[in-house]
N, CA, C, O and CB atoms as a CASP TS submission, in Angstrom:
PFRMAT TS
TARGET T0000
AUTHOR 0000-0000-0000
METHOD Language model
MODEL 1
PARENT N/A
ATOM      1  N   UNK     1      27.288  11.002  20.931  1.00  0.00           N
ATOM      2  CA  UNK     1      25.878  10.683  20.809  1.00  0.00           C
ATOM      3  C   UNK     1      25.483   9.833  22.017  1.00  0.00           C
ATOM      4  O   UNK     1      26.173   8.870  22.352  1.00  0.00           O
ATOM      5  CB  UNK     1      25.576   9.941  19.462  1.00  0.00           C
ATOM      6  N   UNK     2      24.403  10.176  22.653  1.00  0.00           N
ATOM      7  CA  UNK     2      23.936   9.444  23.819  1.00  0.00           C
ATOM      8  C   UNK     2      23.198   8.180  23.384  1.00  0.00           C
ATOM      9  O   UNK     2      22.473   8.183  22.389  1.00  0.00           O
ATOM     10  CB  UNK     2      23.026  10.332  24.689  1.00  0.00           C
ATOM     11  N   UNK     3      23.389   7.123  24.126  1.00  0.00           N
ATOM     12  CA  UNK     3      22.691   5.872  23.840  1.00  0.00           C
ATOM     13  C   UNK     3      21.671   5.619  24.927  1.00  0.00           C
ATOM     14  O   UNK     3      21.825   6.059  26.066  1.00  0.00           O
ATOM     15  CB  UNK     3      23.681   4.686  23.731  1.00  0.00           C
ATOM     16  N   UNK     4      20.643   4.913  24.560  1.00  0.00           N
ATOM     17  CA  UNK     4      19.566   4.612  25.488  1.00  0.00           C
ATOM     18  C   UNK     4      19.442   3.103  25.601  1.00  0.00           C
ATOM     19  O   UNK     4      19.268   2.415  24.596  1.00  0.00           O
ATOM     20  CB  UNK     4      18.226   5.253  25.029  1.00  0.00           C
ATOM     21  N   UNK     5      19.528   2.591  26.804  1.00  0.00           N
ATOM     22  CA  UNK     5      19.395   1.150  27.016  1.00  0.00           C
ATOM     23  C   UNK     5      17.912   0.787  27.003  1.00  0.00           C
ATOM     24  O   UNK     5      17.092   1.471  27.616  1.00  0.00           O
ATOM     25  CB  UNK     5      20.066   0.712  28.363  1.00  0.00           C
ATOM     26  N   UNK     6      17.576  -0.287  26.303  1.00  0.00           N
ATOM     27  CA  UNK     6      16.191  -0.731  26.198  1.00  0.00           C
ATOM     28  C   UNK     6      16.136  -2.198  26.574  1.00  0.00           C
ATOM     29  O   UNK     6      16.764  -3.031  25.921  1.00  0.00           O
ATOM     30  CB  UNK     6      15.621  -0.497  24.766  1.00  0.00           C
ATOM     31  N   UNK     7      15.399  -2.519  27.607  1.00  0.00           N
ATOM     32  CA  UNK     7      15.292  -3.897  28.083  1.00  0.00           C
ATOM     33  C   UNK     7      14.125  -4.565  27.362  1.00  0.00           C
ATOM     34  O   UNK     7      12.966  -4.387  27.736  1.00  0.00           O
ATOM     35  CB  UNK     7      15.097  -3.951  29.639  1.00  0.00           C
ATOM     36  N   UNK     8      14.446  -5.332  26.325  1.00  0.00           N
ATOM     37  CA  UNK     8      13.394  -5.955  25.532  1.00  0.00           C
ATOM     38  C   UNK     8      12.634  -7.016  26.309  1.00  0.00           C
ATOM     39  O   UNK     8      11.422  -7.155  26.146  1.00  0.00           O
ATOM     40  CB  UNK     8      13.980  -6.563  24.285  1.00  0.00           C
ATOM     41  N   UNK     9      13.333  -7.767  27.155  1.00  0.00           N
ATOM     42  CA  UNK     9      12.658  -8.796  27.952  1.00  0.00           C
ATOM     43  C   UNK     9      11.628  -8.163  28.874  1.00  0.00           C
ATOM     44  O   UNK     9      10.504  -8.653  28.985  1.00  0.00           O
ATOM     45  CB  UNK     9      13.678  -9.608  28.774  1.00  0.00           C
ATOM     46  N   UNK    10      12.002  -7.089  29.527  1.00  0.00           N
ATOM     47  CA  UNK    10      11.069  -6.395  30.424  1.00  0.00           C
ATOM     48  C   UNK    10       9.862  -5.868  29.646  1.00  0.00           C
ATOM     49  O   UNK    10       8.732  -5.905  30.132  1.00  0.00           O
ATOM     50  CB  UNK    10      11.782  -5.231  31.153  1.00  0.00           C
ATOM     51  N   UNK    11      10.119  -5.379  28.433  1.00  0.00           N
ATOM     52  CA  UNK    11       9.031  -4.855  27.609  1.00  0.00           C
ATOM     53  C   UNK    11       8.077  -5.972  27.193  1.00  0.00           C
ATOM     54  O   UNK    11       6.860  -5.793  27.232  1.00  0.00           O
ATOM     55  CB  UNK    11       9.591  -4.148  26.366  1.00  0.00           C
ATOM     56  N   UNK    12       8.620  -7.122  26.797  1.00  0.00           N
ATOM     57  CA  UNK    12       7.785  -8.262  26.409  1.00  0.00           C
ATOM     58  C   UNK    12       6.976  -8.744  27.604  1.00  0.00           C
ATOM     59  O   UNK    12       5.790  -9.049  27.469  1.00  0.00           O
ATOM     60  CB  UNK    12       8.651  -9.413  25.846  1.00  0.00           C
ATOM     61  N   UNK    13       7.602  -8.817  28.765  1.00  0.00           N
ATOM     62  CA  UNK    13       6.869  -9.236  29.970  1.00  0.00           C
ATOM     63  C   UNK    13       5.741  -8.257  30.287  1.00  0.00           C
ATOM     64  O   UNK    13       4.665  -8.668  30.719  1.00  0.00           O
ATOM     65  CB  UNK    13       7.828  -9.346  31.177  1.00  0.00           C
ATOM     66  N   UNK    14       5.981  -6.986  30.076  1.00  0.00           N
ATOM     67  CA  UNK    14       4.949  -5.970  30.304  1.00  0.00           C
ATOM     68  C   UNK    14       3.785  -6.164  29.330  1.00  0.00           C
ATOM     69  O   UNK    14       2.623  -6.064  29.724  1.00  0.00           O
ATOM     70  CB  UNK    14       5.543  -4.547  30.156  1.00  0.00           C
ATOM     71  N   UNK    15       4.092  -6.441  28.063  1.00  0.00           N
ATOM     72  CA  UNK    15       3.042  -6.686  27.074  1.00  0.00           C
ATOM     73  C   UNK    15       2.241  -7.943  27.416  1.00  0.00           C
ATOM     74  O   UNK    15       1.014  -7.954  27.322  1.00  0.00           O
ATOM     75  CB  UNK    15       3.652  -6.816  25.673  1.00  0.00           C
ATOM     76  N   UNK    16       2.947  -8.997  27.812  1.00  0.00           N
ATOM     77  CA  UNK    16       2.262 -10.239  28.152  1.00  0.00           C
ATOM     78  C   UNK    16       1.378 -10.070  29.377  1.00  0.00           C
ATOM     79  O   UNK    16       0.289 -10.641  29.435  1.00  0.00           O
ATOM     80  CB  UNK    16       3.271 -11.350  28.390  1.00  0.00           C
ATOM     81  N   UNK    17       1.823  -9.306  30.344  1.00  0.00           N
ATOM     82  CA  UNK    17       1.002  -9.083  31.538  1.00  0.00           C
ATOM     83  C   UNK    17      -0.223  -8.237  31.225  1.00  0.00           C
ATOM     84  O   UNK    17      -1.230  -8.303  31.930  1.00  0.00           O
ATOM     85  CB  UNK    17       1.827  -8.412  32.631  1.00  0.00           C
ATOM     86  N   UNK    18      -0.132  -7.448  30.173  1.00  0.00           N
ATOM     87  CA  UNK    18      -1.267  -6.622  29.767  1.00  0.00           C
ATOM     88  C   UNK    18      -2.230  -7.383  28.857  1.00  0.00           C
ATOM     89  O   UNK    18      -3.246  -6.838  28.425  1.00  0.00           O
ATOM     90  CB  UNK    18      -0.773  -5.368  29.061  1.00  0.00           C
ATOM     91  N   UNK    19      -1.905  -8.652  28.566  1.00  0.00           N
ATOM     92  CA  UNK    19      -2.792  -9.450  27.725  1.00  0.00           C
ATOM     93  C   UNK    19      -2.426  -9.415  26.261  1.00  0.00           C
ATOM     94  O   UNK    19      -3.248  -9.782  25.422  1.00  0.00           O
ATOM     95  CB  UNK    19      -4.193  -8.987  27.887  1.00  0.00           C
ATOM     96  N   UNK    20      -1.244  -8.995  25.925  1.00  0.00           N
ATOM     97  CA  UNK    20      -0.803  -8.933  24.531  1.00  0.00           C
ATOM     98  C   UNK    20       0.164 -10.074  24.243  1.00  0.00           C
ATOM     99  O   UNK    20       1.305  -9.832  23.848  1.00  0.00           O
ATOM    100  CB  UNK    20      -0.137  -7.570  24.223  1.00  0.00           C
ATOM    101  N   UNK    21      -0.270 -11.295  24.433  1.00  0.00           N
ATOM    102  CA  UNK    21       0.614 -12.446  24.245  1.00  0.00           C
ATOM    103  C   UNK    21       0.793 -12.785  22.768  1.00  0.00           C
ATOM    104  O   UNK    21       1.799 -13.388  22.394  1.00  0.00           O
ATOM    105  CB  UNK    21       0.066 -13.658  24.991  1.00  0.00           C
ATOM    106  N   UNK    22      -0.165 -12.408  21.923  1.00  0.00           N
ATOM    107  CA  UNK    22      -0.081 -12.723  20.500  1.00  0.00           C
ATOM    108  C   UNK    22       0.679 -11.616  19.782  1.00  0.00           C
ATOM    109  O   UNK    22       0.084 -10.665  19.275  1.00  0.00           O
ATOM    110  CB  UNK    22      -1.493 -12.905  19.887  1.00  0.00           C
ATOM    111  N   UNK    23       1.982 -11.752  19.747  1.00  0.00           N
ATOM    112  CA  UNK    23       2.822 -10.756  19.100  1.00  0.00           C
ATOM    113  C   UNK    23       3.138 -11.215  17.680  1.00  0.00           C
ATOM    114  O   UNK    23       3.226 -12.413  17.414  1.00  0.00           O
ATOM    115  CB  UNK    23       4.123 -10.518  19.908  1.00  0.00           C
ATOM    116  N   UNK    24       3.306 -10.274  16.789  1.00  0.00           N
ATOM    117  CA  UNK    24       3.638 -10.594  15.400  1.00  0.00           C
ATOM    118  C   UNK    24       5.111 -10.964  15.303  1.00  0.00           C
ATOM    119  O   UNK    24       5.971 -10.332  15.917  1.00  0.00           O
ATOM    120  CB  UNK    24       3.311  -9.403  14.460  1.00  0.00           C
ATOM    121  N   UNK    25       5.379 -11.994  14.525  1.00  0.00           N
ATOM    122  CA  UNK    25       6.753 -12.405  14.305  1.00  0.00           C
ATOM    123  C   UNK    25       7.266 -11.787  13.008  1.00  0.00           C
ATOM    124  O   UNK    25       6.509 -11.166  12.261  1.00  0.00           O
ATOM    125  CB  UNK    25       6.866 -13.944  14.265  1.00  0.00           C
ATOM    126  N   UNK    26       8.520 -11.960  12.757  1.00  0.00           N
ATOM    127  CA  UNK    26       9.124 -11.466  11.520  1.00  0.00           C
ATOM    128  C   UNK    26       8.444 -12.110  10.313  1.00  0.00           C
ATOM    129  O   UNK    26       8.234 -11.460   9.288  1.00  0.00           O
ATOM    130  CB  UNK    26      10.646 -11.752  11.501  1.00  0.00           C
ATOM    131  N   UNK    27       8.102 -13.395  10.443  1.00  0.00           N
ATOM    132  CA  UNK    27       7.462 -14.109   9.334  1.00  0.00           C
ATOM    133  C   UNK    27       6.038 -13.603   9.092  1.00  0.00           C
ATOM    134  O   UNK    27       5.581 -13.551   7.950  1.00  0.00           O
ATOM    135  CB  UNK    27       7.441 -15.619   9.617  1.00  0.00           C
ATOM    136  N   UNK    28       5.341 -13.233  10.166  1.00  0.00           N
ATOM    137  CA  UNK    28       4.013 -12.636  10.005  1.00  0.00           C
ATOM    138  C   UNK    28       4.111 -11.334   9.214  1.00  0.00           C
ATOM    139  O   UNK    28       3.311 -11.079   8.314  1.00  0.00           O
ATOM    140  CB  UNK    28       3.359 -12.379  11.383  1.00  0.00           C
ATOM    141  N   UNK    29       5.097 -10.520   9.559  1.00  0.00           N
ATOM    142  CA  UNK    29       5.265  -9.238   8.880  1.00  0.00           C
ATOM    143  C   UNK    29       5.680  -9.420   7.423  1.00  0.00           C
ATOM    144  O   UNK    29       5.246  -8.666   6.553  1.00  0.00           O
ATOM    145  CB  UNK    29       6.297  -8.390   9.611  1.00  0.00           C
ATOM    146  N   UNK    30       6.526 -10.427   7.155  1.00  0.00           N
ATOM    147  CA  UNK    30       6.933 -10.693   5.775  1.00  0.00           C
ATOM    148  C   UNK    30       5.750 -11.165   4.940  1.00  0.00           C
ATOM    149  O   UNK    30       5.608 -10.770   3.782  1.00  0.00           O
ATOM    150  CB  UNK    30       8.054 -11.738   5.738  1.00  0.00           C
ATOM    151  N   UNK    31       4.891 -12.015   5.527  1.00  0.00           N
ATOM    152  CA  UNK    31       3.708 -12.495   4.811  1.00  0.00           C
ATOM    153  C   UNK    31       2.750 -11.334   4.531  1.00  0.00           C
ATOM    154  O   UNK    31       2.174 -11.236   3.448  1.00  0.00           O
ATOM    155  CB  UNK    31       2.992 -13.602   5.623  1.00  0.00           C
ATOM    156  N   UNK    32       2.593 -10.468   5.514  1.00  0.00           N
ATOM    157  CA  UNK    32       1.724  -9.297   5.332  1.00  0.00           C
ATOM    158  C   UNK    32       2.279  -8.383   4.240  1.00  0.00           C
ATOM    159  O   UNK    32       1.525  -7.864   3.417  1.00  0.00           O
ATOM    160  CB  UNK    32       1.579  -8.514   6.660  1.00  0.00           C
ATOM    161  N   UNK    33       3.586  -8.191   4.234  1.00  0.00           N
ATOM    162  CA  UNK    33       4.211  -7.355   3.218  1.00  0.00           C
ATOM    163  C   UNK    33       4.003  -7.941   1.819  1.00  0.00           C
ATOM    164  O   UNK    33       3.758  -7.206   0.863  1.00  0.00           O
ATOM    165  CB  UNK    33       5.708  -7.197   3.510  1.00  0.00           C
ATOM    166  N   UNK    34       4.100  -9.262   1.706  1.00  0.00           N
ATOM    167  CA  UNK    34       3.892  -9.909   0.406  1.00  0.00           C
ATOM    168  C   UNK    34       2.450  -9.723  -0.070  1.00  0.00           C
ATOM    169  O   UNK    34       2.210  -9.440  -1.243  1.00  0.00           O
ATOM    170  CB  UNK    34       4.232 -11.411   0.492  1.00  0.00           C
ATOM    171  N   UNK    35       1.497  -9.882   0.843  1.00  0.00           N
ATOM    172  CA  UNK    35       0.083  -9.698   0.458  1.00  0.00           C
ATOM    173  C   UNK    35      -0.192  -8.255   0.067  1.00  0.00           C
ATOM    174  O   UNK    35      -0.920  -7.996  -0.891  1.00  0.00           O
ATOM    175  CB  UNK    35      -0.855 -10.113   1.609  1.00  0.00           C
ATOM    176  N   UNK    36       0.383  -7.323   0.798  1.00  0.00           N
ATOM    177  CA  UNK    36       0.182  -5.912   0.472  1.00  0.00           C
ATOM    178  C   UNK    36       0.807  -5.588  -0.879  1.00  0.00           C
ATOM    179  O   UNK    36       0.249  -4.803  -1.645  1.00  0.00           O
ATOM    180  CB  UNK    36       0.778  -5.008   1.571  1.00  0.00           C
ATOM    181  N   UNK    37       1.957  -6.182  -1.181  1.00  0.00           N
ATOM    182  CA  UNK    37       2.601  -5.961  -2.468  1.00  0.00           C
ATOM    183  C   UNK    37       1.720  -6.432  -3.611  1.00  0.00           C
ATOM    184  O   UNK    37       1.625  -5.770  -4.645  1.00  0.00           O
ATOM    185  CB  UNK    37       3.943  -6.669  -2.518  1.00  0.00           C
ATOM    186  N   UNK    38       1.072  -7.585  -3.422  1.00  0.00           N
ATOM    187  CA  UNK    38       0.167  -8.102  -4.453  1.00  0.00           C
ATOM    188  C   UNK    38      -1.014  -7.161  -4.669  1.00  0.00           C
ATOM    189  O   UNK    38      -1.419  -6.906  -5.803  1.00  0.00           O
ATOM    190  CB  UNK    38      -0.339  -9.500  -4.069  1.00  0.00           C
ATOM    191  N   UNK    39      -1.558  -6.650  -3.574  1.00  0.00           N
ATOM    192  CA  UNK    39      -2.700  -5.740  -3.688  1.00  0.00           C
ATOM    193  C   UNK    39      -2.297  -4.425  -4.350  1.00  0.00           C
ATOM    194  O   UNK    39      -3.068  -3.858  -5.124  1.00  0.00           O
ATOM    195  CB  UNK    39      -3.304  -5.468  -2.306  1.00  0.00           C
ATOM    196  N   UNK    40      -1.110  -3.945  -4.054  1.00  0.00           N
ATOM    197  CA  UNK    40      -0.630  -2.702  -4.669  1.00  0.00           C
ATOM    198  C   UNK    40      -0.421  -2.898  -6.165  1.00  0.00           C
ATOM    199  O   UNK    40      -0.754  -2.022  -6.963  1.00  0.00           O
ATOM    200  CB  UNK    40       0.683  -2.233  -4.004  1.00  0.00           C
ATOM    201  N   UNK    41       0.135  -4.057  -6.545  1.00  0.00           N
ATOM    202  CA  UNK    41       0.316  -4.347  -7.972  1.00  0.00           C
ATOM    203  C   UNK    41      -1.022  -4.375  -8.699  1.00  0.00           C
ATOM    204  O   UNK    41      -1.141  -3.839  -9.801  1.00  0.00           O
ATOM    205  CB  UNK    41       1.043  -5.686  -8.161  1.00  0.00           C
ATOM    206  N   UNK    42      -2.032  -4.997  -8.088  1.00  0.00           N
ATOM    207  CA  UNK    42      -3.349  -5.064  -8.711  1.00  0.00           C
ATOM    208  C   UNK    42      -3.958  -3.665  -8.840  1.00  0.00           C
ATOM    209  O   UNK    42      -4.574  -3.340  -9.855  1.00  0.00           O
ATOM    210  CB  UNK    42      -4.281  -5.980  -7.896  1.00  0.00           C
ATOM    211  N   UNK    43      -3.780  -2.845  -7.809  1.00  0.00           N
ATOM    212  CA  UNK    43      -4.312  -1.480  -7.861  1.00  0.00           C
ATOM    213  C   UNK    43      -3.604  -0.668  -8.943  1.00  0.00           C
ATOM    214  O   UNK    43      -4.245   0.083  -9.678  1.00  0.00           O
ATOM    215  CB  UNK    43      -4.161  -0.787  -6.489  1.00  0.00           C
ATOM    216  N   UNK    44      -2.290  -0.818  -9.040  1.00  0.00           N
ATOM    217  CA  UNK    44      -1.545  -0.090 -10.074  1.00  0.00           C
ATOM    218  C   UNK    44      -2.004  -0.496 -11.463  1.00  0.00           C
ATOM    219  O   UNK    44      -2.161   0.352 -12.342  1.00  0.00           O
ATOM    220  CB  UNK    44      -0.039  -0.338  -9.929  1.00  0.00           C
ATOM    221  N   UNK    45      -2.219  -1.780 -11.662  1.00  0.00           N
ATOM    222  CA  UNK    45      -2.689  -2.266 -12.953  1.00  0.00           C
ATOM    223  C   UNK    45      -4.049  -1.672 -13.292  1.00  0.00           C
ATOM    224  O   UNK    45      -4.291  -1.261 -14.427  1.00  0.00           O
ATOM    225  CB  UNK    45      -2.765  -3.794 -12.955  1.00  0.00           C
ATOM    226  N   UNK    46      -4.923  -1.630 -12.313  1.00  0.00           N
ATOM    227  CA  UNK    46      -6.258  -1.074 -12.524  1.00  0.00           C
ATOM    228  C   UNK    46      -6.187   0.421 -12.842  1.00  0.00           C
ATOM    229  O   UNK    46      -6.907   0.908 -13.714  1.00  0.00           O
ATOM    230  CB  UNK    46      -7.136  -1.312 -11.286  1.00  0.00           C
ATOM    231  N   UNK    47      -5.337   1.133 -12.150  1.00  0.00           N
ATOM    232  CA  UNK    47      -5.189   2.573 -12.385  1.00  0.00           C
ATOM    233  C   UNK    47      -4.670   2.833 -13.795  1.00  0.00           C
ATOM    234  O   UNK    47      -5.145   3.741 -14.476  1.00  0.00           O
ATOM    235  CB  UNK    47      -4.237   3.199 -11.343  1.00  0.00           C
ATOM    236  N   UNK    48      -3.696   2.039 -14.232  1.00  0.00           N
ATOM    237  CA  UNK    48      -3.145   2.209 -15.576  1.00  0.00           C
ATOM    238  C   UNK    48      -4.220   1.975 -16.633  1.00  0.00           C
ATOM    239  O   UNK    48      -4.292   2.713 -17.616  1.00  0.00           O
ATOM    240  CB  UNK    48      -1.963   1.251 -15.800  1.00  0.00           C
ATOM    241  N   UNK    49      -5.058   0.953 -16.441  1.00  0.00           N
ATOM    242  CA  UNK    49      -6.135   0.677 -17.399  1.00  0.00           C
ATOM    243  C   UNK    49      -7.119   1.842 -17.458  1.00  0.00           C
ATOM    244  O   UNK    49      -7.525   2.256 -18.544  1.00  0.00           O
ATOM    245  CB  UNK    49      -6.875  -0.620 -17.021  1.00  0.00           C
ATOM    246  N   UNK    50      -7.501   2.371 -16.304  1.00  0.00           N
ATOM    247  CA  UNK    50      -8.433   3.499 -16.268  1.00  0.00           C
ATOM    248  C   UNK    50      -7.834   4.732 -16.939  1.00  0.00           C
ATOM    249  O   UNK    50      -8.514   5.429 -17.692  1.00  0.00           O
ATOM    250  CB  UNK    50      -8.819   3.826 -14.821  1.00  0.00           C
ATOM    251  N   UNK    51      -6.562   4.996 -16.664  1.00  0.00           N
ATOM    252  CA  UNK    51      -5.922   6.173 -17.251  1.00  0.00           C
ATOM    253  C   UNK    51      -5.839   6.040 -18.769  1.00  0.00           C
ATOM    254  O   UNK    51      -6.070   7.014 -19.485  1.00  0.00           O
ATOM    255  CB  UNK    51      -4.517   6.377 -16.657  1.00  0.00           C
ATOM    256  N   UNK    52      -5.516   4.863 -19.262  1.00  0.00           N
ATOM    257  CA  UNK    52      -5.452   4.663 -20.710  1.00  0.00           C
ATOM    258  C   UNK    52      -6.829   4.877 -21.335  1.00  0.00           C
ATOM    259  O   UNK    52      -6.942   5.516 -22.381  1.00  0.00           O
ATOM    260  CB  UNK    52      -4.924   3.248 -21.042  1.00  0.00           C
ATOM    261  N   UNK    53      -7.858   4.355 -20.712  1.00  0.00           N
ATOM    262  CA  UNK    53      -9.214   4.540 -21.219  1.00  0.00           C
ATOM    263  C   UNK    53      -9.627   5.995 -21.217  1.00  0.00           C
ATOM    264  O   UNK    53     -10.249   6.472 -22.166  1.00  0.00           O
ATOM    265  CB  UNK    53     -10.190   3.736 -20.403  1.00  0.00           C
ATOM    266  N   UNK    54      -9.287   6.696 -20.158  1.00  0.00           N
ATOM    267  CA  UNK    54      -9.624   8.120 -20.089  1.00  0.00           C
ATOM    268  C   UNK    54      -8.864   8.938 -21.119  1.00  0.00           C
ATOM    269  O   UNK    54      -9.405   9.893 -21.677  1.00  0.00           O
ATOM    270  CB  UNK    54      -9.339   8.659 -18.702  1.00  0.00           C
ATOM    271  N   UNK    55      -7.610   8.571 -21.376  1.00  0.00           N
ATOM    272  CA  UNK    55      -6.839   9.293 -22.400  1.00  0.00           C
ATOM    273  C   UNK    55      -7.438   9.085 -23.782  1.00  0.00           C
ATOM    274  O   UNK    55      -7.491  10.024 -24.576  1.00  0.00           O
ATOM    275  CB  UNK    55      -5.372   8.837 -22.394  1.00  0.00           C
ATOM    276  N   UNK    56      -7.884   7.886 -24.080  1.00  0.00           N
ATOM    277  CA  UNK    56      -8.520   7.607 -25.372  1.00  0.00           C
ATOM    278  C   UNK    56      -9.834   8.384 -25.486  1.00  0.00           C
ATOM    279  O   UNK    56     -10.122   8.979 -26.524  1.00  0.00           O
ATOM    280  CB  UNK    56      -8.775   6.083 -25.543  1.00  0.00           C
ATOM    281  N   UNK    57     -10.622   8.375 -24.418  1.00  0.00           N
ATOM    282  CA  UNK    57     -11.896   9.100 -24.429  1.00  0.00           C
ATOM    283  C   UNK    57     -11.661  10.602 -24.586  1.00  0.00           C
ATOM    284  O   UNK    57     -12.396  11.273 -25.311  1.00  0.00           O
ATOM    285  CB  UNK    57     -12.690   8.819 -23.135  1.00  0.00           C
ATOM    286  N   UNK    58     -10.650  11.123 -23.919  1.00  0.00           N
ATOM    287  CA  UNK    58     -10.343  12.546 -24.029  1.00  0.00           C
ATOM    288  C   UNK    58      -9.905  12.892 -25.454  1.00  0.00           C
ATOM    289  O   UNK    58     -10.305  13.920 -26.000  1.00  0.00           O
ATOM    290  CB  UNK    58      -9.246  12.939 -23.020  1.00  0.00           C
ATOM    291  N   UNK    59      -9.092  12.038 -26.043  1.00  0.00           N
ATOM    292  CA  UNK    59      -8.659  12.273 -27.425  1.00  0.00           C
ATOM    293  C   UNK    59      -9.838  12.271 -28.378  1.00  0.00           C
ATOM    294  O   UNK    59      -9.918  13.108 -29.278  1.00  0.00           O
ATOM    295  CB  UNK    59      -7.644  11.218 -27.855  1.00  0.00           C
ATOM    296  N   UNK    60     -10.764  11.323 -28.182  1.00  0.00           N
ATOM    297  CA  UNK    60     -11.949  11.255 -29.046  1.00  0.00           C
ATOM    298  C   UNK    60     -12.820  12.493 -28.858  1.00  0.00           C
ATOM    299  O   UNK    60     -13.360  13.022 -29.829  1.00  0.00           O
ATOM    300  CB  UNK    60     -12.767   9.978 -28.748  1.00  0.00           C
ATOM    301  N   UNK    61     -12.961  12.957 -27.621  1.00  0.00           N
ATOM    302  CA  UNK    61     -13.766  14.148 -27.354  1.00  0.00           C
ATOM    303  C   UNK    61     -13.137  15.385 -27.998  1.00  0.00           C
ATOM    304  O   UNK    61     -13.843  16.201 -28.590  1.00  0.00           O
ATOM    305  CB  UNK    61     -13.925  14.360 -25.838  1.00  0.00           C
ATOM    306  N   UNK    62     -11.831  15.524 -27.886  1.00  0.00           N
ATOM    307  CA  UNK    62     -11.151  16.663 -28.501  1.00  0.00           C
ATOM    308  C   UNK    62     -11.294  16.626 -30.017  1.00  0.00           C
ATOM    309  O   UNK    62     -11.544  17.653 -30.648  1.00  0.00           O
ATOM    310  CB  UNK    62      -9.669  16.678 -28.111  1.00  0.00           C
ATOM    311  N   UNK    63     -11.132  15.433 -30.605  1.00  0.00           N
ATOM    312  CA  UNK    63     -11.284  15.293 -32.067  1.00  0.00           C
ATOM    313  C   UNK    63     -12.698  15.654 -32.497  1.00  0.00           C
ATOM    314  O   UNK    63     -12.884  16.300 -33.528  1.00  0.00           O
ATOM    315  CB  UNK    63     -10.947  13.852 -32.519  1.00  0.00           C
ATOM    316  N   UNK    64     -13.697  15.245 -31.721  1.00  0.00           N
ATOM    317  CA  UNK    64     -15.087  15.565 -32.070  1.00  0.00           C
ATOM    318  C   UNK    64     -15.343  17.061 -31.948  1.00  0.00           C
ATOM    319  O   UNK    64     -16.034  17.643 -32.785  1.00  0.00           O
ATOM    320  CB  UNK    64     -16.064  14.787 -31.170  1.00  0.00           C
ATOM    321  N   UNK    65     -14.792  17.688 -30.912  1.00  0.00           N
ATOM    322  CA  UNK    65     -14.991  19.132 -30.754  1.00  0.00           C
ATOM    323  C   UNK    65     -14.287  19.927 -31.860  1.00  0.00           C
ATOM    324  O   UNK    65     -14.831  20.915 -32.354  1.00  0.00           O
ATOM    325  CB  UNK    65     -14.481  19.586 -29.381  1.00  0.00           C
ATOM    326  N   UNK    66     -13.090  19.503 -32.246  1.00  0.00           N
ATOM    327  CA  UNK    66     -12.383  20.176 -33.338  1.00  0.00           C
ATOM    328  C   UNK    66     -13.169  20.049 -34.630  1.00  0.00           C
ATOM    329  O   UNK    66     -13.287  21.006 -35.396  1.00  0.00           O
ATOM    330  CB  UNK    66     -10.968  19.594 -33.517  1.00  0.00           C
ATOM    331  N   UNK    67     -13.703  18.869 -34.864  1.00  0.00           N
ATOM    332  CA  UNK    67     -14.487  18.646 -36.086  1.00  0.00           C
ATOM    333  C   UNK    67     -15.778  19.475 -36.062  1.00  0.00           C
ATOM    334  O   UNK    67     -16.208  19.997 -37.091  1.00  0.00           O
ATOM    335  CB  UNK    67     -14.822  17.140 -36.248  1.00  0.00           C
ATOM    336  N   UNK    68     -16.381  19.587 -34.892  1.00  0.00           N
ATOM    337  CA  UNK    68     -17.631  20.342 -34.756  1.00  0.00           C
ATOM    338  C   UNK    68     -17.383  21.847 -34.945  1.00  0.00           C
ATOM    339  O   UNK    68     -18.172  22.525 -35.604  1.00  0.00           O
ATOM    340  CB  UNK    68     -18.272  20.074 -33.370  1.00  0.00           C
ATOM    341  N   UNK    69     -16.319  22.357 -34.384  1.00  0.00           N
ATOM    342  CA  UNK    69     -16.018  23.796 -34.453  1.00  0.00           C
ATOM    343  C   UNK    69     -15.475  24.159 -35.844  1.00  0.00           C
ATOM    344  O   UNK    69     -15.805  25.210 -36.395  1.00  0.00           O
ATOM    345  CB  UNK    69     -14.989  24.194 -33.347  1.00  0.00           C
ATOM    346  N   UNK    70     -14.649  23.285 -36.392  1.00  0.00           N
ATOM    347  CA  UNK    70     -13.970  23.621 -37.657  1.00  0.00           C
ATOM    348  C   UNK    70     -14.753  23.290 -38.828  1.00  0.00           C
ATOM    349  O   UNK    70     -14.308  23.517 -39.953  1.00  0.00           O
ATOM    350  CB  UNK    70     -12.688  22.951 -37.765  1.00  0.00           C
TER
END
């Protein structure tokens, strides 16, 4: 398997010369991941509530239609 050498210092210097001095650190990414996890949990909770409500409404509609037809 061929390996590719990557000069990280040269890459960082290139970014800094281009005006990209504000780089994200590992801690920035971990904090972002934690916030995204919280938002995903809230969205999942909301989706579950909506699905439960829709299932109840669908059951009531089916029961009403069966009663109406029968």
